C-alpha positions as CSV (number, residue, x, y, z in Angstrom):
1,X,-24.2,13.0,-9.7
2,X,-23.4,9.5,-8.4
3,X,-24.3,8.8,-4.8
4,X,-21.6,7.9,-2.2
5,X,-22.3,4.2,-2.3
6,X,-21.6,4.2,-6.1
7,X,-18.4,6.1,-5.6
8,X,-17.2,3.7,-2.9
9,X,-18.0,0.8,-5.1
10,X,-15.8,2.4,-7.8
11,X,-12.9,2.7,-5.4
12,X,-13.3,-0.8,-4.2
13,X,-13.4,-2.2,-7.7
14,X,-10.3,-0.1,-8.6
15,X,-8.4,-1.7,-5.7
16,X,-9.5,-5.2,-6.5
17,X,-8.4,-4.8,-10.1
18,X,-5.3,-2.6,-9.8
19,X,-4.3,-2.5,-6.1
20,X,-3.1,0.6,-4.4
21,X,-2.3,2.3,-7.7
22,X,-5.9,1.9,-8.8
23,X,-7.0,3.3,-5.5
24,X,-4.9,6.5,-6.0
25,X,-6.0,7.0,-9.6
26,X,-9.7,6.5,-8.9
27,X,-9.6,8.8,-5.8
28,X,-8.1,11.6,-7.9
29,X,-10.7,11.1,-10.6
30,X,-13.5,11.1,-8.1
31,X,-12.2,14.3,-6.4
32,X,-11.7,16.1,-9.8
33,X,-15.1,15.2,-11.3
34,X,-17.4,14.7,-8.3
35,X,-16.2,16.2,-5.1
36,X,-14.2,19.3,-6.1
37,X,-17.3,21.6,-6.6
38,X,-18.3,20.9,-2.9
39,X,-14.9,20.8,-1.1
40,X,-11.7,22.8,-1.7
41,X,-8.3,23.1,0.0
42,X,-9.3,25.9,2.2
43,X,-12.5,24.3,3.4
44,X,-10.8,21.0,4.1
45,X,-7.9,22.5,6.1
46,X,-10.0,24.8,8.1
47,X,-12.5,22.1,9.2
48,X,-10.0,19.4,9.9
49,X,-7.3,21.7,11.4
50,X,-4.7,20.6,8.8
51,X,-6.0,17.0,8.6
52,X,-5.5,16.4,12.4
53,X,-9.2,16.0,13.2
54,X,-11.3,12.9,12.4
55,X,-13.0,13.1,9.0
56,X,-16.7,13.6,9.1
57,X,-17.9,13.2,5.5
58,X,-17.3,11.0,2.5
59,X,-16.2,14.2,0.6
60,X,-13.4,14.8,3.1
61,X,-12.3,11.1,2.8
62,X,-12.0,11.5,-1.0
63,X,-10.1,14.7,-0.6
64,X,-7.7,13.1,1.8
65,X,-7.2,10.0,-0.3
66,X,-6.6,11.9,-3.5
67,X,-4.2,14.4,-2.0
68,X,-2.1,12.4,0.5
69,X,-2.2,8.7,-0.4
70,X,0.8,8.6,-2.6
71,X,2.9,10.5,-0.1
72,X,1.7,8.2,2.8
73,X,2.5,5.1,0.8
74,X,6.0,6.3,0.0
75,X,6.7,7.4,3.6
76,X,5.4,4.2,5.2
77,X,7.2,2.0,2.7
78,X,10.4,3.7,3.9
79,X,9.9,2.3,7.4
80,X,8.7,-1.1,6.1
81,X,12.0,-1.5,4.4
82,X,13.4,-2.4,7.8
83,X,11.3,-5.6,8.1
84,X,13.4,-8.7,7.9
85,X,12.6,-11.9,6.0
86,X,11.4,-13.6,9.2
87,X,8.5,-11.2,9.5
88,X,7.9,-10.9,5.8
89,X,7.6,-14.6,5.2
90,X,5.7,-15.4,8.4
91,X,2.5,-17.2,7.4
92,X,0.4,-15.8,10.3
93,X,0.6,-12.2,11.5
94,X,-1.3,-9.7,13.6
95,X,-1.4,-6.0,12.6
96,X,-2.7,-3.3,14.9
97,X,-3.2,-0.1,12.9
98,X,-3.6,2.9,15.3
99,X,-5.6,5.8,14.1
100,X,-5.9,3.9,10.9
101,X,-8.0,6.5,8.9
102,X,-8.8,4.8,5.7
103,X,-6.3,2.0,6.4
104,X,-3.4,3.5,4.3
105,X,-0.7,1.9,6.5
106,X,-2.2,-1.6,6.2
107,X,-2.9,-1.1,2.5
108,X,0.7,-0.2,2.0
109,X,1.8,-3.3,4.0
110,X,-0.3,-5.6,1.8
111,X,1.1,-3.9,-1.3
112,X,4.6,-4.3,0.1
113,X,4.1,-8.0,0.7
114,X,2.8,-8.5,-2.8
115,X,5.8,-6.6,-4.4
116,X,8.2,-8.7,-2.4
117,X,6.5,-12.0,-3.3
118,X,5.6,-12.7,0.4
119,X,1.9,-13.6,-0.1
120,X,1.8,-17.4,-0.2
121,X,-0.4,-18.9,2.5
122,X,-0.5,-15.7,4.3
123,X,-3.2,-15.0,7.0
124,X,-3.3,-11.6,8.8
125,X,-5.4,-10.7,11.7
126,X,-6.0,-6.9,11.4
127,X,-7.2,-4.6,14.2
128,X,-8.3,-1.1,13.0
129,X,-8.5,1.6,15.6
130,X,-10.2,4.9,14.5
131,X,-12.6,7.4,16.0
132,X,-14.2,8.4,12.7
133,X,-17.0,5.9,11.8
134,X,-16.8,7.1,8.1
135,X,-13.2,6.4,7.6
136,X,-13.2,3.2,9.6
137,X,-15.9,1.8,7.4
138,X,-14.0,2.8,4.3
139,X,-10.8,1.3,5.7
140,X,-12.5,-2.1,6.2
141,X,-13.8,-2.2,2.7
142,X,-10.6,-1.0,1.1
143,X,-8.5,-3.6,3.0
144,X,-10.8,-6.4,2.1
145,X,-10.5,-5.3,-1.6
146,X,-6.7,-5.1,-1.3
147,X,-6.7,-8.6,0.3
148,X,-8.7,-9.9,-2.7
149,X,-6.2,-8.2,-5.1
150,X,-3.1,-9.7,-3.3
151,X,-4.8,-13.0,-2.5
152,X,-3.9,-12.6,1.2
153,X,-6.4,-13.9,3.7
154,X,-7.4,-11.3,6.3
155,X,-9.5,-11.2,9.4
156,X,-10.5,-7.7,10.3
157,X,-11.7,-6.4,13.7
158,X,-12.7,-2.8,13.9
159,X,-12.4,-0.6,17.1
160,X,-14.5,2.5,16.7
161,X,-12.7,4.3,19.5
162,X,-10.3,7.1,20.3
163,X,-6.9,5.9,21.5
164,X,-7.8,6.8,25.0
165,X,-10.9,4.6,24.8
166,X,-9.0,1.8,23.2
167,X,-6.3,1.8,26.0
168,X,-9.0,1.0,28.6
169,X,-9.3,-2.5,27.1
170,X,-6.5,-3.0,24.5
171,X,-6.0,-6.2,22.4
172,X,-3.9,-8.9,24.0
173,X,-2.2,-10.9,21.3
174,X,-1.3,-14.6,22.0
175,X,2.4,-15.1,22.9
176,X,3.0,-17.3,19.8
177,X,1.9,-14.6,17.4
178,X,4.1,-12.1,15.5
179,X,2.5,-8.6,15.9
180,X,3.1,-5.5,13.9
181,X,2.1,-2.1,15.3
182,X,1.5,0.6,12.7
183,X,1.5,4.4,13.2
184,X,1.1,6.4,10.0
185,X,1.2,10.1,10.7
186,X,-0.9,9.8,14.0
187,X,2.0,10.7,16.3
188,X,1.6,14.3,15.0
189,X,-1.8,14.5,16.6
190,X,-1.8,16.3,20.0
191,X,-4.6,14.1,21.5
192,X,-2.5,11.0,20.6
193,X,0.6,12.4,22.2
194,X,-1.1,12.6,25.6
195,X,-1.2,8.7,25.6
196,X,2.2,7.8,24.0
197,X,4.0,6.8,27.2
198,X,1.0,4.6,28.3
199,X,0.8,3.1,24.8
200,X,4.5,2.3,24.6
201,X,4.5,0.7,28.0
202,X,1.5,-1.4,27.0
203,X,3.3,-2.7,23.9
204,X,6.5,-3.2,25.9
205,X,4.7,-5.5,28.3
206,X,3.2,-7.8,25.6
207,X,4.4,-11.3,25.2
208,X,5.6,-12.7,21.8
209,X,7.4,-11.0,19.0
210,X,6.5,-7.4,18.4
211,X,7.6,-4.9,15.7
212,X,6.7,-1.2,15.6
213,X,6.6,0.8,12.3
214,X,5.9,4.5,12.7
215,X,6.3,7.6,10.4
216,X,5.5,11.1,11.2
217,X,6.6,14.7,10.8
218,X,9.4,15.5,13.2
219,X,8.0,16.2,16.7
220,X,8.6,15.3,20.4
221,X,6.1,12.4,20.1
222,X,8.8,10.0,19.1
223,X,10.8,10.8,22.3
224,X,7.7,10.3,24.5
225,X,7.0,7.0,22.7
226,X,10.5,5.6,23.2
227,X,10.4,6.1,26.9
228,X,8.3,3.0,27.6
229,X,10.1,0.8,25.1
230,X,12.8,-0.6,27.4
231,X,12.5,-4.1,25.9
232,X,12.9,-2.9,22.3
233,X,15.7,-2.1,20.1
234,X,14.7,1.2,18.5
235,X,16.0,2.8,15.3
236,X,14.7,6.3,14.4
237,X,15.8,8.7,11.8
238,X,14.8,11.9,10.0
239,X,14.4,11.3,6.3
240,X,13.5,12.9,3.0
241,X,12.4,10.9,0.0
242,X,11.0,11.8,-3.4
243,X,7.3,11.6,-3.8
244,X,4.3,13.2,-5.4
245,X,1.2,15.1,-4.2
246,X,-2.0,15.7,-6.0
247,X,-2.6,19.5,-6.2
248,X,-6.4,19.8,-5.5
249,X,-6.5,23.4,-6.7
250,X,-5.2,22.6,-10.2
251,X,-5.9,18.9,-10.2
252,X,-2.4,18.0,-11.3
253,X,0.4,16.0,-9.8
254,X,3.5,17.8,-8.5
255,X,6.8,16.4,-7.3
256,X,7.2,16.7,-3.5
257,X,9.9,15.9,-1.0
258,X,8.3,13.7,1.7
259,X,10.1,14.7,4.9
260,X,9.6,13.2,8.3
261,X,10.8,10.9,10.9
262,X,10.6,7.1,11.0
263,X,10.7,4.8,14.0
264,X,11.3,1.0,13.7
265,X,11.5,-1.1,16.8
266,X,11.8,-4.8,17.5
267,X,11.5,-6.3,21.0
268,X,14.5,-8.0,22.5
269,X,14.0,-11.6,23.5
């Protein structure tokens, strides 16, 4: 059986060659032929409390990637569709990916830029915030591979922290920078919800142009988050889009309605 470093290399190579589609296909292959004998649906959901706890093993990361990536990509693309051309074609951007996991929101964004032919001379400073050291390390490698595939220059800073720890000394972005704040399915997590008002006030008080892209299952977290965004124009909606999920029990793809709530916000000059 291949060791974890070999499997990670296979994922990285798949991303470099085929982008996010290669990542999804390779993750499902690795789960089916390598990880499945050691980790099943019941084990994963019990240990992670329905994927709300930080992942603690490479096997859990593969399970999560194979099962949920396609749905995450489709859901996050839904909110990215709000981005205007001014942001899309900006040559220098900052991305802050909160609770980034394996970097799926940022991967989706790079893929989205490529699909919309917005990659020329692009430089993106990326901040990844994540308490799981395993998934944080994977996120960095996967994003570097996606940057190579899309030919976008990225500068990555990792923050191995919980949101509470990060908020004690958060990033201050220069006022001349356009900043994107990404929240992909982290607003569902109870620990995150304790800090949403503080977090939104921090974003609200930053200088420069700021945009927020968030997707989640419907919960009160969106209402808490909005309370501190007095300087933002906010659009949120419940949505349902067609997607797919990899069934880990039978190792087949099934059609799935990806339901949730999206929030898109832009600060008002």
